[in-house]
N, CA, C, O and the ligand as a Tripos MOL2 file, in Angstrom:
@<TRIPOS>MOLECULE
protein
  249   247    63     0     0
PROTEIN
NO_CHARGES

@<TRIPOS>ATOM
      1 N         -15.2720  -25.8720   -2.4240 N.3       1 MET1
      2 CA        -13.8160  -25.6570   -2.5210 C.3       1 MET1
      3 C         -13.3600  -24.5890   -1.5340 C.2       1 MET1
      4 O         -12.4590  -23.8020   -1.8230 O.2       1 MET1
      5 N         -13.9990  -24.5740   -0.3570 N.am      2 ASN2
      6 CA        -13.6350  -23.5770    0.6380 C.3       2 ASN2
      7 C         -12.2290  -23.8040    1.1860 C.2       2 ASN2
      8 O         -11.4860  -22.8530    1.4270 O.2       2 ASN2
      9 N         -11.8750  -25.0660    1.3800 N.am      3 SER3
     10 CA        -10.5530  -25.3590    1.9410 C.3       3 SER3
     11 C          -9.4570  -24.8790    0.9910 C.2       3 SER3
     12 O          -8.4060  -24.4190    1.4380 O.2       3 SER3
     13 N          -9.6910  -24.9820   -0.2840 N.am      4 TYR4
     14 CA         -8.6920  -24.5130   -1.2520 C.3       4 TYR4
     15 C          -8.5240  -23.0020   -1.1560 C.2       4 TYR4
     16 O          -7.4050  -22.4900   -1.1930 O.2       4 TYR4
     17 N          -9.6280  -22.3030   -1.0340 N.am      5 ALA5
     18 CA         -9.5770  -20.8450   -0.9450 C.3       5 ALA5
     19 C          -8.8380  -20.4030    0.3050 C.2       5 ALA5
     20 O          -8.0970  -19.4200    0.2890 O.2       5 ALA5
     21 N          -9.0490  -21.1430    1.3960 N.am      6 ASN6
     22 CA         -8.3890  -20.7840    2.6480 C.3       6 ASN6
     23 C          -6.8800  -21.0210    2.5860 C.2       6 ASN6
     24 O          -6.1040  -20.3670    3.2820 O.2       6 ASN6
     25 N          -6.4890  -21.9570    1.7510 N.am      7 LYS7
     26 CA         -5.0650  -22.2870    1.6630 C.3       7 LYS7
     27 C          -4.3310  -21.3950    0.6720 C.2       7 LYS7
     28 O          -3.1040  -21.4470    0.5780 O.2       7 LYS7
     29 N          -5.0510  -20.6060   -0.0420 N.am      8 LYS8
     30 CA         -4.4120  -19.7490   -1.0330 C.3       8 LYS8
     31 C          -3.4240  -18.7940   -0.3580 C.2       8 LYS8
     32 O          -3.7150  -18.1900    0.6740 O.2       8 LYS8
     33 N          -2.2750  -18.6850   -0.9660 N.am      9 VAL9
     34 CA         -1.2340  -17.8460   -0.3670 C.3       9 VAL9
     35 C          -1.0400  -16.5860   -1.2120 C.2       9 VAL9
     36 O          -1.0010  -16.6370   -2.4410 O.2       9 VAL9
     37 N          -0.9230  -15.4840   -0.5310 N.am     10 PHE10
     38 CA         -0.6650  -14.2060   -1.2040 C.3      10 PHE10
     39 C           0.6980  -13.6920   -0.7640 C.2      10 PHE10
     40 O           1.3050  -14.2220    0.1660 O.2      10 PHE10
     41 N           1.1600  -12.6740   -1.4310 N.am     11 SER11
     42 CA          2.4120  -12.0720   -0.9720 C.3      11 SER11
     43 C           2.1920  -10.5880   -0.6960 C.2      11 SER11
     44 O           1.4420   -9.9040   -1.3910 O.2      11 SER11
     45 N           2.8610  -10.1290    0.3230 N.am     12 CYS12
     46 CA          2.7360   -8.7440    0.7560 C.3      12 CYS12
     47 C           3.1070   -7.7990   -0.3890 C.2      12 CYS12
     48 O           4.1290   -7.9860   -1.0490 O.2      12 CYS12
     49 N           2.2950   -6.8140   -0.6130 N.am     13 LYS13
     50 CA          2.5360   -5.8900   -1.7150 C.3      13 LYS13
     51 C           3.7410   -4.9900   -1.4660 C.2      13 LYS13
     52 O           4.2570   -4.3480   -2.3810 O.2      13 LYS13
     53 N           4.1750   -4.9570   -0.2160 N.am     14 LYS14
     54 CA          5.3000   -4.0920    0.1280 C.3      14 LYS14
     55 C           6.6120   -4.8470    0.1580 C.2      14 LYS14
     56 O           7.5720   -4.4490   -0.5010 O.2      14 LYS14
     57 N           6.6660   -5.9380    0.9180 N.am     15 CYS15
     58 CA          7.9340   -6.6490    1.0970 C.3      15 CYS15
     59 C           7.9530   -8.0100    0.4150 C.2      15 CYS15
     60 O           9.0070   -8.6410    0.3350 O.2      15 CYS15
     61 N           6.8020   -8.4760   -0.0830 N.am     16 GLY16
     62 CA          6.7630   -9.7400   -0.8000 C.3      16 GLY16
     63 C           6.6790  -10.9560    0.0940 C.2      16 GLY16
     64 O           6.7150  -12.0820   -0.4020 O.2      16 GLY16
     65 N           6.5700  -10.7660    1.3860 N.am     17 LYS17
     66 CA          6.4720  -11.8630    2.3290 C.3      17 LYS17
     67 C           5.1490  -12.6070    2.1390 C.2      17 LYS17
     68 O           4.1380  -12.0140    1.7630 O.2      17 LYS17
     69 N           5.1740  -13.9290    2.4080 N.am     18 GLU18
     70 CA          3.9640  -14.7240    2.2810 C.3      18 GLU18
     71 C           2.9330  -14.2890    3.3140 C.2      18 GLU18
     72 O           3.2540  -14.1350    4.4930 O.2      18 GLU18
     73 N           1.7130  -14.0940    2.8770 N.am     19 ILE19
     74 CA          0.6580  -13.6840    3.8070 C.3      19 ILE19
     75 C          -0.5880  -14.5220    3.5950 C.2      19 ILE19
     76 O          -0.7490  -15.1700    2.5620 O.2      19 ILE19
     77 N          -1.4520  -14.5000    4.5710 N.am     20 ARG20
     78 CA         -2.7260  -15.2110    4.4960 C.3      20 ARG20
     79 C          -3.7620  -14.3250    3.8210 C.2      20 ARG20
     80 O          -3.5260  -13.1450    3.5600 O.2      20 ARG20
     81 N          -4.9040  -14.9170    3.5490 N.am     21 GLY21
     82 CA         -5.9990  -14.1770    2.9460 C.3      21 GLY21
     83 C          -6.6090  -13.1880    3.9030 C.2      21 GLY21
     84 O          -6.2380  -13.1240    5.0750 O.2      21 GLY21
     85 N          -7.5370  -12.4250    3.4010 N.am     22 LEU22
     86 CA         -8.1610  -11.3480    4.1730 C.3      22 LEU22
     87 C          -8.7880  -11.8430    5.4770 C.2      22 LEU22
     88 O          -8.7470  -11.1470    6.4910 O.2      22 LEU22
     89 N          -9.3650  -13.0350    5.4490 N.am     23 LYS23
     90 CA        -10.0370  -13.5660    6.6440 C.3      23 LYS23
     91 C          -9.0960  -13.7240    7.8230 C.2      23 LYS23
     92 O          -9.4740  -13.4880    8.9710 O.2      23 LYS23
     93 N          -7.8670  -14.1240    7.5320 N.am     24 GLU24
     94 CA         -6.9060  -14.3710    8.6170 C.3      24 GLU24
     95 C          -5.9330  -13.2140    8.8020 C.2      24 GLU24
     96 O          -5.1920  -13.1630    9.7830 O.2      24 GLU24
     97 N          -5.9450  -12.2930    7.8530 N.am     25 ASN25
     98 CA         -4.9690  -11.2200    7.9090 C.3      25 ASN25
     99 C          -5.6560   -9.8620    7.7180 C.2      25 ASN25
    100 O          -5.9760   -9.4830    6.5910 O.2      25 ASN25
    101 N          -5.8760   -9.1480    8.7890 N.am     26 PRO26
    102 CA         -6.5820   -7.8610    8.7180 C.3      26 PRO26
    103 C          -5.7940   -6.8080    7.9400 C.2      26 PRO26
    104 O          -6.3400   -5.7690    7.5680 O.2      26 PRO26
    105 N          -4.5070   -7.0770    7.6950 N.am     27 HIS27
    106 CA         -3.6790   -6.0840    6.9980 C.3      27 HIS27
    107 C          -3.5620   -6.3900    5.5110 C.2      27 HIS27
    108 O          -2.8260   -5.7180    4.7880 O.2      27 HIS27
    109 N          -4.2860   -7.4000    5.0610 N.am     28 PHE28
    110 CA         -4.2870   -7.7480    3.6400 C.3      28 PHE28
    111 C          -4.5150   -6.5020    2.7920 C.2      28 PHE28
    112 O          -5.3590   -5.6890    3.1700 O.2      28 PHE28
    113 N          -3.8270   -6.2920    1.6770 N.am     29 PRO29
    114 CA         -2.8620   -7.2080    1.0550 C.3      29 PRO29
    115 C          -1.4200   -7.0170    1.5260 C.2      29 PRO29
    116 O          -0.4830   -7.2530    0.7640 O.2      29 PRO29
    117 N          -1.2440   -6.6010    2.7470 N.am     30 PHE30
    118 CA          0.1010   -6.4770    3.2970 C.3      30 PHE30
    119 C           0.2880   -7.4970    4.4120 C.2      30 PHE30
    120 O          -0.6880   -8.0690    4.8970 O.2      30 PHE30
    121 N           1.5330   -7.7300    4.8240 N.am     31 CYS31
    122 CA          1.8040   -8.7390    5.8400 C.3      31 CYS31
    123 C           1.5670   -8.1770    7.2210 C.2      31 CYS31
    124 O           1.2890   -8.9250    8.1580 O.2      31 CYS31
    125 N           1.6720   -6.8780    7.3590 N.am     32 SER32
    126 CA          1.5730   -6.2960    8.6940 C.3      32 SER32
    127 C           1.1490   -4.8380    8.6150 C.2      32 SER32
    128 O           1.1100   -4.2280    7.5470 O.2      32 SER32
    129 N           0.8360   -4.3110    9.7840 N.am     33 LYS33
    130 CA          0.4660   -2.9060    9.8850 C.3      33 LYS33
    131 C           1.5980   -2.0250    9.3560 C.2      33 LYS33
    132 O           1.3680   -1.0090    8.7000 O.2      33 LYS33
    133 N           2.8160   -2.4450    9.6590 N.am     34 ARG34
    134 CA          3.9870   -1.6680    9.2810 C.3      34 ARG34
    135 C           4.0770   -1.5020    7.7550 C.2      34 ARG34
    136 O           4.2520   -0.3930    7.2500 O.2      34 ARG34
    137 N           3.9540   -2.6240    7.0370 N.am     35 CYS35
    138 CA          4.0420   -2.5590    5.5820 C.3      35 CYS35
    139 C           2.8820   -1.7410    5.0270 C.2      35 CYS35
    140 O           3.0360   -1.0030    4.0540 O.2      35 CYS35
    141 N           1.7520   -1.8770    5.6400 N.am     36 ARG36
    142 CA          0.5660   -1.1480    5.2040 C.3      36 ARG36
    143 C           0.8120    0.3650    5.3040 C.2      36 ARG36
    144 O           0.4930    1.1260    4.3900 O.2      36 ARG36
    145 N           1.3810    0.7680    6.4250 N.am     37 TYR37
    146 CA          1.6270    2.1980    6.6320 C.3      37 TYR37
    147 C           2.7760    2.6970    5.7710 C.2      37 TYR37
    148 O           2.7730    3.8400    5.3130 O.2      37 TYR37
    149 N           3.7680    1.8220    5.5550 N.am     38 MET38
    150 CA          4.8950    2.2060    4.7030 C.3      38 MET38
    151 C           4.4070    2.4820    3.2930 C.2      38 MET38
    152 O           4.8260    3.4490    2.6560 O.2      38 MET38
    153 N           3.5120    1.6190    2.8090 N.am     39 ASP39
    154 CA          2.9950    1.7960    1.4570 C.3      39 ASP39
    155 C           2.1200    3.0400    1.3860 C.2      39 ASP39
    156 O           2.2090    3.8170    0.4360 O.2      39 ASP39
    157 N           1.2990    3.2170    2.3690 N.am     40 LEU40
    158 CA          0.4390    4.4000    2.4280 C.3      40 LEU40
    159 C           1.2930    5.6580    2.4980 C.2      40 LEU40
    160 O           0.9900    6.6650    1.8590 O.2      40 LEU40
    161 N           2.3690    5.5870    3.2870 N.am     41 GLY41
    162 CA          3.2640    6.7370    3.4430 C.3      41 GLY41
    163 C           3.8990    7.1340    2.1300 C.2      41 GLY41
    164 O           3.9600    8.3210    1.8090 O.2      41 GLY41
    165 N           4.3800    6.1570    1.3540 N.am     42 SER42
    166 CA          5.0280    6.4800    0.0850 C.3      42 SER42
    167 C           4.0110    7.0240   -0.9050 C.2      42 SER42
    168 O           4.3170    7.8900   -1.7240 O.2      42 SER42
    169 N           2.8070    6.5050   -0.8140 N.am     43 TRP43
    170 CA          1.7520    6.9920   -1.7050 C.3      43 TRP43
    171 C           1.4050    8.4410   -1.3620 C.2      43 TRP43
    172 O           1.2250    9.2780   -2.2460 O.2      43 TRP43
    173 N           1.3160    8.7130   -0.0790 N.am     44 LEU44
    174 CA          0.9660   10.0660    0.3640 C.3      44 LEU44
    175 C           2.0730   11.0570    0.0190 C.2      44 LEU44
    176 O           1.7900   12.1890   -0.3740 O.2      44 LEU44
    177 N           3.3240   10.6430    0.1620 N.am     45 SER45
    178 CA          4.4310   11.5570   -0.1240 C.3      45 SER45
    179 C           4.4930   11.8610   -1.6220 C.2      45 SER45
    180 O           4.8550   12.9700   -2.0170 O.2      45 SER45
    181 N           4.1400   10.8770   -2.4550 N.am     46 GLU46
    182 CA          4.0890   11.1240   -3.9020 C.3      46 GLU46
    183 C           3.0070   12.1510   -4.2010 C.2      46 GLU46
    184 O           3.2090   13.0900   -4.9710 O.2      46 GLU46
    185 N           1.8730   11.9510   -3.5850 N.am     47 GLU47
    186 CA          0.7540   12.8620   -3.7750 C.3      47 GLU47
    187 C           1.1440   14.2670   -3.3370 C.2      47 GLU47
    188 O           0.8460   15.2520   -4.0140 O.2      47 GLU47
    189 N           1.8030   14.3380   -2.2150 N.am     48 TYR48
    190 CA          2.2120   15.6220   -1.6450 C.3      48 TYR48
    191 C           3.2080   16.3180   -2.5800 C.2      48 TYR48
    192 O           3.1190   17.5260   -2.8000 O.2      48 TYR48
    193 N           4.1570   15.5470   -3.1280 N.am     49 THR49
    194 CA          5.1520   16.1070   -4.0320 C.3      49 THR49
    195 C           4.4800   16.6750   -5.2840 C.2      49 THR49
    196 O           4.8400   17.7470   -5.7700 O.2      49 THR49
    197 N           3.5050   15.9360   -5.7880 N.am     50 MET50
    198 CA          2.8100   16.4050   -6.9820 C.3      50 MET50
    199 C           2.0890   17.7220   -6.7050 C.2      50 MET50
    200 O           2.1220   18.6490   -7.5140 O.2      50 MET50
    201 N           1.4460   17.7830   -5.5590 N.am     51 GLU51
    202 CA          0.7310   19.0040   -5.1870 C.3      51 GLU51
    203 C           1.7010   20.1700   -5.0410 C.2      51 GLU51
    204 O           1.4160   21.2980   -5.4430 O.2      51 GLU51
    205 N           2.8450   19.8670   -4.4580 N.am     52 LYS52
    206 CA          3.8440   20.8910   -4.2130 C.3      52 LYS52
    207 C           4.3670   21.4530   -5.5420 C.2      52 LYS52
    208 O           4.5220   22.6650   -5.6920 O.2      52 LYS52
    209 N           4.6360   20.5640   -6.4960 N.am     53 GLN53
    210 CA          5.1340   20.9990   -7.8020 C.3      53 GLN53
    211 C           4.1030   21.8680   -8.4930 C.2      53 GLN53
    212 O           4.4190   22.8880   -9.1050 O.2      53 GLN53
    213 N           2.8750   21.4340   -8.3760 N.am     54 GLU54
    214 CA          1.8000   22.1900   -9.0040 C.3      54 GLU54
    215 C           1.7320   23.6060   -8.4090 C.2      54 GLU54
    216 O           1.5240   24.5970   -9.1090 O.2      54 GLU54
    217 N           1.9110   23.6450   -7.1380 N.am     55 TYR55
    218 CA          1.8690   24.9160   -6.4300 C.3      55 TYR55
    219 C           3.0100   25.8350   -6.9000 C.2      55 TYR55
    220 O           2.8240   27.0350   -7.1010 O.2      55 TYR55
    221 N           4.1850   25.2340   -7.0670 N.am     56 TYR56
    222 CA          5.3330   26.0410   -7.4970 C.3      56 TYR56
    223 C           5.1860   26.5010   -8.9420 C.2      56 TYR56
    224 O           5.5970   27.6070   -9.2920 O.2      56 TYR56
    225 N           4.5930   25.6380   -9.7880 N.am     57 ASP57
    226 CA          4.3790   26.0260  -11.1830 C.3      57 ASP57
    227 C           3.4760   27.2490  -11.2580 C.2      57 ASP57
    228 O           3.7370   28.1930  -12.0040 O.2      57 ASP57
    229 N           2.4150   27.2090  -10.4730 N.am     58 THR58
    230 CA          1.4820   28.3360  -10.4470 C.3      58 THR58
    231 C           2.1900   29.5880   -9.9520 C.2      58 THR58
    232 O           1.9800   30.6860  -10.4670 O.2      58 THR58
    233 N           3.0270   29.4000   -8.9510 N.am     59 GLY59
    234 CA          3.7570   30.5200   -8.3770 C.3      59 GLY59
    235 C           4.6770   31.1690   -9.3910 C.2      59 GLY59
    236 O           4.8070   32.3920   -9.4250 O.2      59 GLY59
    237 N           5.3250   30.3420  -10.2290 N.am     60 GLU60
    238 CA          6.2510   30.8800  -11.2440 C.3      60 GLU60
    239 C           5.5020   31.6660  -12.3030 C.2      60 GLU60
    240 O           5.9880   32.6840  -12.7970 O.2      60 GLU60
    241 N           4.3130   31.1880  -12.6480 N.am     61 GLU61
    242 CA          3.5410   31.8920  -13.6730 C.3      61 GLU61
    243 C           3.0890   33.2640  -13.1950 C.2      61 GLU61
    244 O           2.9990   34.2180  -13.9690 O.2      61 GLU61
    245 N           2.8080   33.3350  -11.9070 N.am     62 LEU62
    246 CA          2.3950   34.6210  -11.3500 C.3      62 LEU62
    247 C           3.6420   35.4600  -11.1000 C.2      62 LEU62
    248 O           3.5400   36.5920  -10.6290 O.2      62 LEU62
    249 ZN          5.2620   -6.8880    4.2330 Zn       63 ZN63
@<TRIPOS>BOND
     1     1     2 1
     2     2     3 1
     3     3     4 2
     4     3     5 am
     5     5     6 1
     6     6     7 1
     7     7     8 2
     8     7     9 am
     9     9    10 1
    10    10    11 1
    11    11    12 2
    12    11    13 am
    13    13    14 1
    14    14    15 1
    15    15    16 2
    16    15    17 am
    17    17    18 1
    18    18    19 1
    19    19    20 2
    20    19    21 am
    21    21    22 1
    22    22    23 1
    23    23    24 2
    24    23    25 am
    25    25    26 1
    26    26    27 1
    27    27    28 2
    28    27    29 am
    29    29    30 1
    30    30    31 1
    31    31    32 2
    32    31    33 am
    33    33    34 1
    34    34    35 1
    35    35    36 2
    36    35    37 am
    37    37    38 1
    38    38    39 1
    39    39    40 2
    40    39    41 am
    41    41    42 1
    42    42    43 1
    43    43    44 2
    44    43    45 am
    45    45    46 1
    46    46    47 1
    47    47    48 2
    48    47    49 am
    49    49    50 1
    50    50    51 1
    51    51    52 2
    52    51    53 am
    53    53    54 1
    54    54    55 1
    55    55    56 2
    56    55    57 am
    57    57    58 1
    58    58    59 1
    59    59    60 2
    60    59    61 am
    61    61    62 1
    62    62    63 1
    63    63    64 2
    64    63    65 am
    65    65    66 1
    66    66    67 1
    67    67    68 2
    68    67    69 am
    69    69    70 1
    70    70    71 1
    71    71    72 2
    72    71    73 am
    73    73    74 1
    74    74    75 1
    75    75    76 2
    76    75    77 am
    77    77    78 1
    78    78    79 1
    79    79    80 2
    80    79    81 am
    81    81    82 1
    82    82    83 1
    83    83    84 2
    84    83    85 am
    85    85    86 1
    86    86    87 1
    87    87    88 2
    88    87    89 am
    89    89    90 1
    90    90    91 1
    91    91    92 2
    92    91    93 am
    93    93    94 1
    94    94    95 1
    95    95    96 2
    96    95    97 am
    97    97    98 1
    98    98    99 1
    99    99   100 2
   100    99   101 am
   101   101   102 1
   102   102   103 1
   103   103   104 2
   104   103   105 am
   105   105   106 1
   106   106   107 1
   107   107   108 2
   108   107   109 am
   109   109   110 1
   110   110   111 1
   111   111   112 2
   112   111   113 am
   113   113   114 1
   114   114   115 1
   115   115   116 2
   116   115   117 am
   117   117   118 1
   118   118   119 1
   119   119   120 2
   120   119   121 am
   121   121   122 1
   122   122   123 1
   123   123   124 2
   124   123   125 am
   125   125   126 1
   126   126   127 1
   127   127   128 2
   128   127   129 am
   129   129   130 1
   130   130   131 1
   131   131   132 2
   132   131   133 am
   133   133   134 1
   134   134   135 1
   135   135   136 2
   136   135   137 am
   137   137   138 1
   138   138   139 1
   139   139   140 2
   140   139   141 am
   141   141   142 1
   142   142   143 1
   143   143   144 2
   144   143   145 am
   145   145   146 1
   146   146   147 1
   147   147   148 2
   148   147   149 am
   149   149   150 1
   150   150   151 1
   151   151   152 2
   152   151   153 am
   153   153   154 1
   154   154   155 1
   155   155   156 2
   156   155   157 am
   157   157   158 1
   158   158   159 1
   159   159   160 2
   160   159   161 am
   161   161   162 1
   162   162   163 1
   163   163   164 2
   164   163   165 am
   165   165   166 1
   166   166   167 1
   167   167   168 2
   168   167   169 am
   169   169   170 1
   170   170   171 1
   171   171   172 2
   172   171   173 am
   173   173   174 1
   174   174   175 1
   175   175   176 2
   176   175   177 am
   177   177   178 1
   178   178   179 1
   179   179   180 2
   180   179   181 am
   181   181   182 1
   182   182   183 1
   183   183   184 2
   184   183   185 am
   185   185   186 1
   186   186   187 1
   187   187   188 2
   188   187   189 am
   189   189   190 1
   190   190   191 1
   191   191   192 2
   192   191   193 am
   193   193   194 1
   194   194   195 1
   195   195   196 2
   196   195   197 am
   197   197   198 1
   198   198   199 1
   199   199   200 2
   200   199   201 am
   201   201   202 1
   202   202   203 1
   203   203   204 2
   204   203   205 am
   205   205   206 1
   206   206   207 1
   207   207   208 2
   208   207   209 am
   209   209   210 1
   210   210   211 1
   211   211   212 2
   212   211   213 am
   213   213   214 1
   214   214   215 1
   215   215   216 2
   216   215   217 am
   217   217   218 1
   218   218   219 1
   219   219   220 2
   220   219   221 am
   221   221   222 1
   222   222   223 1
   223   223   224 2
   224   223   225 am
   225   225   226 1
   226   226   227 1
   227   227   228 2
   228   227   229 am
   229   229   230 1
   230   230   231 1
   231   231   232 2
   232   231   233 am
   233   233   234 1
   234   234   235 1
   235   235   236 2
   236   235   237 am
   237   237   238 1
   238   238   239 1
   239   239   240 2
   240   239   241 am
   241   241   242 1
   242   242   243 1
   243   243   244 2
   244   243   245 am
   245   245   246 1
   246   246   247 1
   247   247   248 2
@<TRIPOS>SUBSTRUCTURE
     1 MET1         2 RESIDUE 1 A MET
     2 ASN2         6 RESIDUE 1 A ASN
     3 SER3        10 RESIDUE 1 A SER
     4 TYR4        14 RESIDUE 1 A TYR
     5 ALA5        18 RESIDUE 1 A ALA
     6 ASN6        22 RESIDUE 1 A ASN
     7 LYS7        26 RESIDUE 1 A LYS
     8 LYS8        30 RESIDUE 1 A LYS
     9 VAL9        34 RESIDUE 1 A VAL
    10 PHE10       38 RESIDUE 1 A PHE
    11 SER11       42 RESIDUE 1 A SER
    12 CYS12       46 RESIDUE 1 A CYS
    13 LYS13       50 RESIDUE 1 A LYS
    14 LYS14       54 RESIDUE 1 A LYS
    15 CYS15       58 RESIDUE 1 A CYS
    16 GLY16       62 RESIDUE 1 A GLY
    17 LYS17       66 RESIDUE 1 A LYS
    18 GLU18       70 RESIDUE 1 A GLU
    19 ILE19       74 RESIDUE 1 A ILE
    20 ARG20       78 RESIDUE 1 A ARG
    21 GLY21       82 RESIDUE 1 A GLY
    22 LEU22       86 RESIDUE 1 A LEU
    23 LYS23       90 RESIDUE 1 A LYS
    24 GLU24       94 RESIDUE 1 A GLU
    25 ASN25       98 RESIDUE 1 A ASN
    26 PRO26      102 RESIDUE 1 A PRO
    27 HIS27      106 RESIDUE 1 A HIS
    28 PHE28      110 RESIDUE 1 A PHE
    29 PRO29      114 RESIDUE 1 A PRO
    30 PHE30      118 RESIDUE 1 A PHE
    31 CYS31      122 RESIDUE 1 A CYS
    32 SER32      126 RESIDUE 1 A SER
    33 LYS33      130 RESIDUE 1 A LYS
    34 ARG34      134 RESIDUE 1 A ARG
    35 CYS35      138 RESIDUE 1 A CYS
    36 ARG36      142 RESIDUE 1 A ARG
    37 TYR37      146 RESIDUE 1 A TYR
    38 MET38      150 RESIDUE 1 A MET
    39 ASP39      154 RESIDUE 1 A ASP
    40 LEU40      158 RESIDUE 1 A LEU
    41 GLY41      162 RESIDUE 1 A GLY
    42 SER42      166 RESIDUE 1 A SER
    43 TRP43      170 RESIDUE 1 A TRP
    44 LEU44      174 RESIDUE 1 A LEU
    45 SER45      178 RESIDUE 1 A SER
    46 GLU46      182 RESIDUE 1 A GLU
    47 GLU47      186 RESIDUE 1 A GLU
    48 TYR48      190 RESIDUE 1 A TYR
    49 THR49      194 RESIDUE 1 A THR
    50 MET50      198 RESIDUE 1 A MET
    51 GLU51      202 RESIDUE 1 A GLU
    52 LYS52      206 RESIDUE 1 A LYS
    53 GLN53      210 RESIDUE 1 A GLN
    54 GLU54      214 RESIDUE 1 A GLU
    55 TYR55      218 RESIDUE 1 A TYR
    56 TYR56      222 RESIDUE 1 A TYR
    57 ASP57      226 RESIDUE 1 A ASP
    58 THR58      230 RESIDUE 1 A THR
    59 GLY59      234 RESIDUE 1 A GLY
    60 GLU60      238 RESIDUE 1 A GLU
    61 GLU61      242 RESIDUE 1 A GLU
    62 LEU62      246 RESIDUE 1 A LEU
    63 ZN63       249 GROUP 0 **** ****
């Protein structure tokens, strides 16, 4: 059932656009490098915000 697996369609985790599987799409599970970086960027900024808040909480206690 290899042909079936190759025909399987996924959607970009960022914009929802139809994308190919990992074999044909190096940016899987995203449609493009751009969406990949956009998602990574939002994840990193969330992480950064959390760290920043933690830092300020510690600062207030001191
Ligand atoms: Zn996308």
